[in-house]
C-alpha positions in Angstrom: 1.5 2.8 -10.0 3.6 0.1 -8.3 3.6 -3.2 -10.0 1.9 -5.2 -7.2 -0.9 -2.6 -7.1 -1.3 -2.7 -10.8 -1.4 -6.5 -10.8 -4.0 -6.5 -8.0 -6.2 -4.1 -10.0 -5.9 -6.4 -13.1 -6.9 -9.4 -11.0 -9.8 -7.6 -9.4 -11.1 -6.3 -12.7 -10.8 -9.8 -14.2 -12.8 -11.2 -11.2 -15.4 -8.5 -11.9 -15.9 -9.8 -15.4 -13.6 -7.7 -17.6 -12.1 -9.6 -20.5 -8.4 -10.2 -20.9 -8.2 -8.2 -24.2 -9.9 -5.2 -22.5 -7.5 -5.4 -19.6 -4.5 -5.6 -21.9 -5.7 -2.5 -23.7 -6.4 -0.6 -20.5 -3.1 -1.4 -18.9 -1.0 -1.2 -22.0 0.1 -4.9 -21.8 0.0 -7.9 -24.1 -2.8 -10.4 -23.4 -0.2 -13.0 -22.6 1.2 -10.7 -19.9 -2.3 -10.3 -18.4 -2.7 -14.1 -18.4 0.6 -14.5 -16.7 -0.3 -11.9 -14.0 -3.6 -13.7 -13.4 -1.8 -17.0 -13.1 0.8 -15.5 -10.7 -1.9 -13.9 -8.6 -4.1 -17.0 -8.3 -2.3 -18.0 -5.0 -2.9 -14.6 -3.5 -6.6 -14.5 -4.4 -7.0 -18.1 -3.1 -5.5 -17.1 0.3 -7.7 -13.9 0.4 -10.9 -15.9 -0.2 -13.8 -13.7 1.0 -11.7 -11.6 3.5 -11.6 -7.9 2.9 -8.5 -5.7 2.8 -8.2 -2.6 5.1 -7.8 0.7 3.2 -4.2 1.2 2.2 -3.2 -2.5 2.4 -2.6 -4.4 -0.9 -3.3 -8.0 -1.4 0.4 -8.8 -1.7 1.1 -7.1 1.6 -1.8 -9.0 3.3 -0.6 -12.4 2.0 3.0 -11.6 3.0 1.8 -10.9 6.6 -0.3 -14.1 6.7 2.6 -16.2 5.5 5.0 -14.6 7.9 2.9 -14.4 11.2 -0.4 -16.0 10.4 -2.6 -12.9 10.8 -4.9 -11.4 8.2 -4.6 -7.6 8.4 -7.8 -6.0 9.7 -8.4 -2.6 11.4 -8.5 -4.1 14.9 -5.1 -5.9 14.6 -2.9 -3.4 12.8 -1.2 -2.5 16.1 -0.4 -6.1 16.8 1.1 -6.5 13.3 3.3 -3.4 13.9 4.3 -4.8 17.3 5.5 -8.0 15.6 7.7 -6.1 13.2 10.8 -8.0 14.2 9.0 -11.3 13.7 8.0 -10.2 10.3 11.5 -9.1 9.4 12.9 -12.4 10.6 10.4 -14.5 8.6 11.1 -16.5 5.5 9.0 -14.0 3.5 10.8 -12.0 0.9 12.4 -8.9 2.5 11.1 -6.5 -0.2 7.6 -7.7 0.3 7.9 -7.5 4.1 9.1 -3.8 3.8 6.1 -3.1 1.5 3.7 -4.8 4.0 5.1 -2.8 7.0 4.8 0.5 5.1 1.3 -0.3 4.0 0.2 -1.3 7.5 1.6 1.9 8.9 -0.3 3.9 6.2 -3.5 1.9 7.0 -3.1 2.7 10.6 -2.9 6.5 9.9 -6.0 6.2 7.7 -8.1 4.9 10.6 
């Protein structure tokens, strides 16, 4: 499991009411590591708000796209995001995260 997917799963489980000690045991991490992940992911969950994620797109990828081009990924606009690939690549967003986002958008498009 990729780290950003694991961290998203930890955050979502915590939001669903699972305790930090249970998360630490389930993911094989120390409770302090879980707390740090939750702290680091707070920004992403705040940006997400009540918006949903398309199948195949992680929260990190969605937030990266929003920061880069101002569009929340949704099934109707996946083509637009892919068409704006150059804009995404030229953005100030971290290159590794942009590459992850583009790969996940492509995957989500094929899942439609």
